[in-house]
DRENDO-1510 file (C-alpha; in Angstrom, 1 decimal, always signed):
<recs>
REC; n; res; u; v; w
REC; 1; UNK; +1.5; +17.3; -18.6 .
REC; 2; UNK; +0.2; +13.8; -18.5 .
REC; 3; UNK; -2.3; +12.9; -21.1 .
REC; 4; UNK; -4.6; +9.8; -21.3 .
REC; 5; UNK; -5.9; +8.6; -24.6 .
REC; 6; UNK; -9.7; +8.4; -24.8 .
REC; 7; UNK; -9.4; +4.6; -24.7 .
REC; 8; UNK; -8.4; +4.7; -21.1 .
REC; 9; UNK; -11.5; +3.9; -18.9 .
REC; 10; UNK; -13.0; +6.7; -16.9 .
REC; 11; UNK; -12.6; +4.6; -13.7 .
REC; 12; UNK; -8.8; +4.5; -14.2 .
REC; 13; UNK; -8.7; +8.2; -14.8 .
REC; 14; UNK; -10.6; +8.8; -11.5 .
REC; 15; UNK; -8.1; +6.5; -9.7 .
REC; 16; UNK; -5.2; +8.5; -11.0 .
REC; 17; UNK; -6.8; +11.8; -10.0 .
REC; 18; UNK; -7.6; +10.5; -6.5 .
REC; 19; UNK; -3.9; +9.7; -6.2 .
REC; 20; UNK; -3.0; +13.3; -7.0 .
REC; 21; UNK; -1.8; +12.8; -10.5 .
REC; 22; UNK; -2.6; +15.8; -12.7 .
REC; 23; UNK; -3.8; +14.7; -16.1 .
REC; 24; UNK; -5.9; +15.5; -19.1 .
REC; 25; UNK; -7.8; +13.1; -21.4 .
REC; 26; UNK; -8.2; +13.3; -25.2 .
REC; 27; UNK; -11.8; +14.2; -25.9 .
REC; 28; UNK; -12.3; +15.9; -22.5 .
REC; 29; UNK; -11.0; +19.4; -22.8 .
REC; 30; UNK; -8.0; +18.3; -25.0 .
REC; 31; UNK; -8.4; +17.6; -28.6 .
REC; 32; UNK; -11.7; +16.0; -29.5 .
REC; 33; UNK; -13.5; +12.7; -29.1 .
REC; 34; UNK; -12.7; +10.3; -31.9 .
REC; 35; UNK; -9.4; +11.8; -32.8 .
REC; 36; UNK; -7.4; +9.6; -35.2 .
REC; 37; UNK; -4.0; +8.3; -34.2 .
REC; 38; UNK; -2.3; +10.5; -36.9 .
REC; 39; UNK; -4.0; +13.6; -35.4 .
REC; 40; UNK; -2.7; +13.0; -31.9 .
REC; 41; UNK; +1.1; +13.4; -32.7 .
REC; 42; UNK; +0.6; +17.0; -34.1 .
REC; 43; UNK; -1.4; +17.8; -31.0 .
REC; 44; UNK; +1.4; +16.6; -28.8 .
REC; 45; UNK; +3.8; +18.9; -30.7 .
REC; 46; UNK; +1.7; +21.9; -29.6 .
REC; 47; UNK; +2.0; +21.0; -25.9 .
REC; 48; UNK; +4.8; +21.6; -23.4 .
REC; 49; UNK; +6.6; +18.2; -23.0 .
REC; 50; UNK; +3.6; +15.9; -22.6 .
REC; 51; UNK; +3.6; +12.2; -21.7 .
REC; 52; UNK; +0.9; +10.4; -23.6 .
REC; 53; UNK; -0.5; +7.1; -22.2 .
REC; 54; UNK; -2.5; +4.8; -24.5 .
REC; 55; UNK; -3.6; +1.2; -24.8 .
REC; 56; UNK; -3.0; +1.3; -28.6 .
REC; 57; UNK; +0.1; -0.5; -29.8 .
REC; 58; UNK; +0.4; +1.8; -32.8 .
REC; 59; UNK; +2.1; +4.4; -30.7 .
REC; 60; UNK; +4.9; +1.9; -29.8 .
REC; 61; UNK; +7.0; +2.8; -32.8 .
REC; 62; UNK; +10.7; +3.9; -32.8 .
REC; 63; UNK; +10.0; +6.3; -35.6 .
REC; 64; UNK; +7.8; +8.3; -33.2 .
REC; 65; UNK; +10.6; +9.3; -30.9 .
REC; 66; UNK; +10.7; +13.0; -30.5 .
REC; 67; UNK; +12.5; +15.3; -28.0 .
REC; 68; UNK; +9.3; +17.2; -27.2 .
REC; 69; UNK; +7.2; +14.3; -25.9 .
REC; 70; UNK; +7.0; +10.8; -24.5 .
REC; 71; UNK; +4.7; +8.1; -25.7 .
REC; 72; UNK; +3.7; +5.2; -23.5 .
REC; 73; UNK; +1.9; +2.1; -24.7 .
REC; 74; UNK; +0.3; +0.3; -21.8 .
REC; 75; UNK; +0.1; -3.4; -22.6 .
REC; 76; UNK; -1.8; -4.2; -19.5 .
REC; 77; UNK; -5.3; -5.1; -18.5 .
REC; 78; UNK; -7.6; -2.0; -18.6 .
REC; 79; UNK; -8.4; -2.3; -14.9 .
REC; 80; UNK; -4.6; -2.1; -14.1 .
REC; 81; UNK; -3.9; +1.1; -16.1 .
REC; 82; UNK; -3.8; +3.5; -13.2 .
REC; 83; UNK; -1.4; +1.2; -11.3 .
REC; 84; UNK; +1.1; +1.0; -14.1 .
REC; 85; UNK; +0.8; +4.7; -15.0 .
REC; 86; UNK; +1.7; +5.5; -11.3 .
REC; 87; UNK; +4.5; +3.0; -11.4 .
REC; 88; UNK; +6.0; +4.4; -14.5 .
REC; 89; UNK; +5.8; +8.0; -13.2 .
REC; 90; UNK; +7.6; +6.9; -10.0 .
REC; 91; UNK; +10.3; +4.8; -11.7 .
REC; 92; UNK; +13.7; +6.2; -10.9 .
REC; 93; UNK; +14.7; +6.2; -14.6 .
REC; 94; UNK; +11.6; +8.0; -15.7 .
REC; 95; UNK; +10.3; +10.0; -12.7 .
REC; 96; UNK; +10.8; +13.5; -14.3 .
REC; 97; UNK; +9.7; +15.0; -17.6 .
REC; 98; UNK; +13.3; +15.5; -18.6 .
REC; 99; UNK; +14.0; +11.7; -18.2 .
REC; 100; UNK; +10.9; +10.8; -20.2 .
REC; 101; UNK; +11.3; +13.1; -23.1 .
REC; 102; UNK; +12.4; +11.5; -26.4 .
REC; 103; UNK; +11.2; +8.1; -25.2 .
REC; 104; UNK; +8.6; +5.7; -26.7 .
REC; 105; UNK; +7.8; +3.1; -24.0 .
REC; 106; UNK; +6.0; -0.1; -23.8 .
REC; 107; UNK; +4.7; -1.0; -20.3 .
REC; 108; UNK; +4.1; -4.7; -19.5 .
REC; 109; UNK; +3.7; -6.4; -16.1 .
REC; 110; UNK; +7.3; -7.7; -16.2 .
REC; 111; UNK; +9.0; -4.4; -17.0 .
REC; 112; UNK; +9.5; -1.6; -19.5 .
REC; 113; UNK; +10.9; -1.7; -23.1 .
REC; 114; UNK; +11.8; +1.7; -24.5 .
REC; 115; UNK; +13.3; +3.4; -27.5 .
REC; 116; UNK; +15.2; +6.6; -26.7 .
REC; 117; UNK; +15.9; +9.3; -29.3 .
REC; 118; UNK; +19.3; +8.9; -30.9 .
REC; 119; UNK; +19.8; +5.3; -29.6 .
REC; 120; UNK; +19.9; +2.4; -32.0 .
REC; 121; UNK; +18.9; -0.3; -29.6 .
REC; 122; UNK; +15.9; -0.9; -27.5 .
REC; 123; UNK; +16.4; -0.6; -23.8 .
REC; 124; UNK; +14.8; -2.6; -21.0 .
REC; 125; UNK; +14.1; -1.5; -17.5 .
REC; 126; UNK; +12.9; -3.8; -14.7 .
REC; 127; UNK; +10.3; -2.6; -12.2 .
REC; 128; UNK; +11.8; -1.4; -9.0 .
</recs>
């Protein structure tokens, strides 16, 4: 399940849906509007292997690595969110739930930085 934080603009959500990406958004049928960051992690624990996309850098934290979910901090312009979500979901190293679980990822225009569960060093992946 792909989940967008409520800070992702509705226009980007619509673009993703138009491209056939199934997703839910915090505050729209999942959780509630105005959820605090510390309420989102327990929500993710209740779901089946979600990938959570947000613009907030607070979620790019190695201590948040967990085998049951993936966290993605999108450090890109708001109008580019849909493009980078699609690129991440198609990346050969991250194109399945199994490959993403246990990762905390930062997306920037030049590539990806990620923490993986049980790894001591940050990894880097270029865009394909």
